[in-house]
FINUTI-707858 format. One record per residue (C-alpha): residue number from 1; residue in one letter; chain; x, z, y. Coordinates in steps of 0.25 Angstrom, whole numbers. Layout:
! FINUTI-707858
num: NUM residuo: A cadena: A px: X pz: Z py: Y
...
//
This chain:
! FINUTI-707858
num: 1 residuo: M cadena: A px: 83 pz: 29 py: 104
num: 2 residuo: P cadena: A px: 71 pz: 28 py: 100
num: 3 residuo: D cadena: A px: 63 pz: 44 py: 101
num: 4 residuo: T cadena: A px: 49 pz: 53 py: 92
num: 5 residuo: S cadena: A px: 40 pz: 45 py: 102
num: 6 residuo: D cadena: A px: 44 pz: 31 py: 98
num: 7 residuo: I cadena: A px: 39 pz: 34 py: 84
num: 8 residuo: S cadena: A px: 25 pz: 27 py: 82
num: 9 residuo: K cadena: A px: 18 pz: 21 py: 69
num: 10 residuo: D cadena: A px: 26 pz: 13 py: 60
num: 11 residuo: V cadena: A px: 39 pz: 14 py: 69
num: 12 residuo: V cadena: A px: 53 pz: 13 py: 58
num: 13 residuo: V cadena: A px: 62 pz: 22 py: 61
num: 14 residuo: R cadena: A px: 75 pz: 26 py: 53
num: 15 residuo: F cadena: A px: 75 pz: 38 py: 49
num: 16 residuo: K cadena: A px: 84 pz: 46 py: 37
num: 17 residuo: N cadena: A px: 91 pz: 31 py: 35
num: 18 residuo: D cadena: A px: 77 pz: 27 py: 33
num: 19 residuo: L cadena: A px: 66 pz: 19 py: 41
num: 20 residuo: F cadena: A px: 54 pz: 22 py: 39
num: 21 residuo: V cadena: A px: 40 pz: 19 py: 46
num: 22 residuo: V cadena: A px: 33 pz: 28 py: 54
num: 23 residuo: T cadena: A px: 20 pz: 32 py: 47
num: 24 residuo: E cadena: A px: 14 pz: 43 py: 55
num: 25 residuo: F cadena: A px: 20 pz: 50 py: 68
num: 26 residuo: Q cadena: A px: 14 pz: 61 py: 76
num: 27 residuo: H cadena: A px: 22 pz: 66 py: 90
num: 28 residuo: V cadena: A px: 19 pz: 82 py: 91
num: 29 residuo: N cadena: A px: 19 pz: 89 py: 101
num: 30 residuo: P cadena: A px: 16 pz: 105 py: 98
num: 31 residuo: G cadena: A px: 13 pz: 116 py: 109
num: 32 residuo: K cadena: A px: 27 pz: 125 py: 105
num: 33 residuo: G cadena: A px: 38 pz: 117 py: 101
num: 34 residuo: A cadena: A px: 45 pz: 101 py: 102
num: 35 residuo: A cadena: A px: 35 pz: 89 py: 101
num: 36 residuo: F cadena: A px: 40 pz: 82 py: 90
num: 37 residuo: T cadena: A px: 35 pz: 68 py: 79
num: 38 residuo: R cadena: A px: 30 pz: 69 py: 65
num: 39 residuo: V cadena: A px: 33 pz: 57 py: 57
num: 40 residuo: K cadena: A px: 27 pz: 50 py: 44
num: 41 residuo: M cadena: A px: 36 pz: 39 py: 42
num: 42 residuo: R cadena: A px: 39 pz: 29 py: 29
num: 43 residuo: S cadena: A px: 53 pz: 25 py: 24
num: 44 residuo: I cadena: A px: 53 pz: 11 py: 23
num: 45 residuo: G cadena: A px: 64 pz: 10 py: 13
num: 46 residuo: S cadena: A px: 55 pz: 20 py: 1
num: 47 residuo: G cadena: A px: 42 pz: 19 py: 10
num: 48 residuo: K cadena: A px: 42 pz: 34 py: 8
num: 49 residuo: S cadena: A px: 34 pz: 46 py: 20
num: 50 residuo: L cadena: A px: 42 pz: 53 py: 29
num: 51 residuo: E cadena: A px: 38 pz: 64 py: 37
num: 52 residuo: N cadena: A px: 48 pz: 66 py: 51
num: 53 residuo: T cadena: A px: 46 pz: 75 py: 63
num: 54 residuo: W cadena: A px: 55 pz: 72 py: 75
num: 55 residuo: K cadena: A px: 56 pz: 80 py: 87
num: 56 residuo: S cadena: A px: 49 pz: 73 py: 100
num: 57 residuo: G cadena: A px: 62 pz: 65 py: 106
num: 58 residuo: E cadena: A px: 71 pz: 65 py: 95
num: 59 residuo: N cadena: A px: 78 pz: 53 py: 93
num: 60 residuo: V cadena: A px: 70 pz: 44 py: 81
num: 61 residuo: D cadena: A px: 77 pz: 29 py: 76
num: 62 residuo: I cadena: A px: 66 pz: 20 py: 73
num: 63 residuo: V cadena: A px: 69 pz: 5 py: 72
num: 64 residuo: D cadena: A px: 66 pz: -8 py: 76
num: 65 residuo: V cadena: A px: 54 pz: -14 py: 68
num: 66 residuo: E cadena: A px: 47 pz: -29 py: 71
num: 67 residuo: R cadena: A px: 35 pz: -29 py: 69
num: 68 residuo: R cadena: A px: 27 pz: -42 py: 65
num: 69 residuo: S cadena: A px: 14 pz: -46 py: 65
num: 70 residuo: M cadena: A px: 9 pz: -49 py: 52
num: 71 residuo: Q cadena: A px: -4 pz: -54 py: 45
num: 72 residuo: Y cadena: A px: -7 pz: -46 py: 34
num: 73 residuo: L cadena: A px: -8 pz: -55 py: 21
num: 74 residuo: F cadena: A px: -9 pz: -49 py: 8
num: 75 residuo: S cadena: A px: -7 pz: -36 py: 0
num: 76 residuo: D cadena: A px: -3 pz: -36 py: -15
num: 77 residuo: A cadena: A px: 5 pz: -22 py: -23
num: 78 residuo: N cadena: A px: 19 pz: -23 py: -17
num: 79 residuo: G cadena: A px: 12 pz: -22 py: -2
num: 80 residuo: A cadena: A px: 7 pz: -31 py: 11
num: 81 residuo: T cadena: A px: 10 pz: -45 py: 15
num: 82 residuo: F cadena: A px: 10 pz: -50 py: 29
num: 83 residuo: M cadena: A px: 12 pz: -61 py: 35
num: 84 residuo: D cadena: A px: 20 pz: -67 py: 50
num: 85 residuo: S cadena: A px: 11 pz: -74 py: 55
num: 86 residuo: A cadena: A px: 22 pz: -83 py: 64
num: 87 residuo: T cadena: A px: 31 pz: -82 py: 52
num: 88 residuo: Y cadena: A px: 22 pz: -84 py: 41
num: 89 residuo: D cadena: A px: 34 pz: -73 py: 33
num: 90 residuo: Q cadena: A px: 29 pz: -63 py: 24
num: 91 residuo: V cadena: A px: 30 pz: -47 py: 25
num: 92 residuo: L cadena: A px: 28 pz: -40 py: 16
num: 93 residuo: V cadena: A px: 24 pz: -26 py: 17
num: 94 residuo: P cadena: A px: 25 pz: -14 py: 3
num: 95 residuo: K cadena: A px: 15 pz: -6 py: 3
num: 96 residuo: A cadena: A px: 22 pz: 7 py: 6
num: 97 residuo: M cadena: A px: 23 pz: 1 py: 21
num: 98 residuo: L cadena: A px: 8 pz: -1 py: 20
num: 99 residuo: E cadena: A px: 5 pz: 13 py: 20
num: 100 residuo: G cadena: A px: -10 pz: 14 py: 19
num: 101 residuo: K cadena: A px: -14 pz: 2 py: 28
num: 102 residuo: E cadena: A px: -17 pz: -6 py: 16
num: 103 residuo: G cadena: A px: -33 pz: -6 py: 18
num: 104 residuo: Y cadena: A px: -30 pz: -12 py: 30
num: 105 residuo: L cadena: A px: -24 pz: -24 py: 28
num: 106 residuo: K cadena: A px: -33 pz: -35 py: 28
num: 107 residuo: E cadena: A px: -28 pz: -50 py: 27
num: 108 residuo: G cadena: A px: -24 pz: -56 py: 42
num: 109 residuo: I cadena: A px: -22 pz: -45 py: 50
num: 110 residuo: E cadena: A px: -11 pz: -44 py: 59
num: 111 residuo: A cadena: A px: 0 pz: -33 py: 56
num: 112 residuo: L cadena: A px: 14 pz: -29 py: 60
num: 113 residuo: V cadena: A px: 21 pz: -27 py: 51
num: 114 residuo: V cadena: A px: 33 pz: -20 py: 56
num: 115 residuo: M cadena: A px: 47 pz: -25 py: 50
num: 116 residuo: Y cadena: A px: 61 pz: -21 py: 49
num: 117 residuo: E cadena: A px: 70 pz: -28 py: 42
num: 118 residuo: G cadena: A px: 63 pz: -40 py: 38
num: 119 residuo: A cadena: A px: 54 pz: -30 py: 29
num: 120 residuo: A cadena: A px: 40 pz: -24 py: 34
num: 121 residuo: V cadena: A px: 40 pz: -10 py: 37
num: 122 residuo: A cadena: A px: 26 pz: -5 py: 40
num: 123 residuo: V cadena: A px: 13 pz: -12 py: 45
num: 124 residuo: Q cadena: A px: 5 pz: -9 py: 56
num: 125 residuo: L cadena: A px: -10 pz: -15 py: 55
num: 126 residuo: P cadena: A px: -19 pz: -18 py: 65
num: 127 residuo: R cadena: A px: -24 pz: -2 py: 72
num: 128 residuo: K cadena: A px: -40 pz: -11 py: 69
num: 129 residuo: I cadena: A px: -43 pz: -19 py: 59
num: 130 residuo: T cadena: A px: -57 pz: -24 py: 55
num: 131 residuo: F cadena: A px: -64 pz: -23 py: 41
num: 132 residuo: T cadena: A px: -76 pz: -26 py: 33
num: 133 residuo: V cadena: A px: -82 pz: -16 py: 27
num: 134 residuo: T cadena: A px: -85 pz: -17 py: 13
num: 135 residuo: E cadena: A px: -91 pz: -4 py: 7
num: 136 residuo: A cadena: A px: -101 pz: 4 py: 14
num: 137 residuo: Q cadena: A px: -111 pz: 13 py: 11
num: 138 residuo: D cadena: A px: -124 pz: 12 py: 17
num: 139 residuo: A cadena: A px: -124 pz: 23 py: 30
num: 140 residuo: V cadena: A px: -134 pz: 35 py: 26
num: 141 residuo: R cadena: A px: -146 pz: 35 py: 34
num: 142 residuo: G cadena: A px: -146 pz: 49 py: 44
num: 143 residuo: D cadena: A px: -132 pz: 53 py: 43
num: 144 residuo: T cadena: A px: -132 pz: 53 py: 58
num: 145 residuo: S cadena: A px: -122 pz: 64 py: 60
num: 146 residuo: G cadena: A px: -108 pz: 61 py: 68
num: 147 residuo: N cadena: A px: -95 pz: 52 py: 64
num: 148 residuo: V cadena: A px: -103 pz: 49 py: 49
num: 149 residuo: T cadena: A px: -93 pz: 39 py: 39
num: 150 residuo: K cadena: A px: -93 pz: 32 py: 29
num: 151 residuo: D cadena: A px: -81 pz: 25 py: 19
num: 152 residuo: V cadena: A px: -84 pz: 10 py: 19
num: 153 residuo: T cadena: A px: -74 pz: 1 py: 11
num: 154 residuo: L cadena: A px: -69 pz: -12 py: 17
num: 155 residuo: D cadena: A px: -63 pz: -25 py: 15
num: 156 residuo: T cadena: A px: -48 pz: -18 py: 12
num: 157 residuo: G cadena: A px: -53 pz: -10 py: 3
num: 158 residuo: I cadena: A px: -50 pz: 3 py: 11
num: 159 residuo: K cadena: A px: -60 pz: 14 py: 14
num: 160 residuo: V cadena: A px: -65 pz: 19 py: 28
num: 161 residuo: K cadena: A px: -74 pz: 29 py: 35
num: 162 residuo: V cadena: A px: -83 pz: 21 py: 45
num: 163 residuo: P cadena: A px: -98 pz: 25 py: 52
num: 164 residuo: M cadena: A px: -110 pz: 22 py: 44
num: 165 residuo: F cadena: A px: -113 pz: 11 py: 50
num: 166 residuo: I cadena: A px: -104 pz: 2 py: 45
num: 167 residuo: K cadena: A px: -110 pz: -8 py: 35
num: 168 residuo: Q cadena: A px: -101 pz: -18 py: 26
num: 169 residuo: G cadena: A px: -97 pz: -29 py: 29
num: 170 residuo: E cadena: A px: -97 pz: -22 py: 42
num: 171 residuo: K cadena: A px: -81 pz: -25 py: 50
num: 172 residuo: I cadena: A px: -75 pz: -13 py: 55
num: 173 residuo: I cadena: A px: -62 pz: -12 py: 63
num: 174 residuo: I cadena: A px: -52 pz: 0 py: 56
num: 175 residuo: N cadena: A px: -40 pz: 7 py: 62
num: 176 residuo: T cadena: A px: -30 pz: 5 py: 52
num: 177 residuo: D cadena: A px: -22 pz: 16 py: 61
num: 178 residuo: T cadena: A px: -31 pz: 26 py: 57
num: 179 residuo: G cadena: A px: -40 pz: 20 py: 45
num: 180 residuo: E cadena: A px: -54 pz: 24 py: 53
num: 181 residuo: Y cadena: A px: -67 pz: 14 py: 58
num: 182 residuo: V cadena: A px: -64 pz: 9 py: 73
num: 183 residuo: E cadena: A px: -76 pz: 1 py: 72
num: 184 residuo: R cadena: A px: -85 pz: -11 py: 69
num: 185 residuo: A cadena: A px: -80 pz: -24 py: 70
//
């Protein structure tokens, strides 16, 4: 039986007769007392978020899911549509399941769609995606202190902090887990 050491992001867990997708987790080993795992998860059915803490080594009911590589096509008011490149089946991922990932969706990117009983329950984006900077202020001459950053707008509309030397029109790589600038493309 799986235990708390098997918990990771986007794992599906059965808890209180409902299915939850793990959105964040943290293994904590305090100096005094027993280790534990703190988990934030979102209900697949209702979309509500929940926090729970399990003692280290405690059994957890992890549900078997299918992870399929799919291509992002487009978004609308209901959610995002992905297509399986092998079978051309299209799957709608509800907006609640995207939660903070909408700005990283670029037409044509390959993502892992987590499926349970024929329905999409989560999306795992590639860790790094290349974007084009559409809006950027010019660097201020003489501002050379430490890690100086500025806000820029990317081609999908999201804003990220980048180093001062990044200019409009450049291609940059963003970490989709943290939303941080990685490097120039």
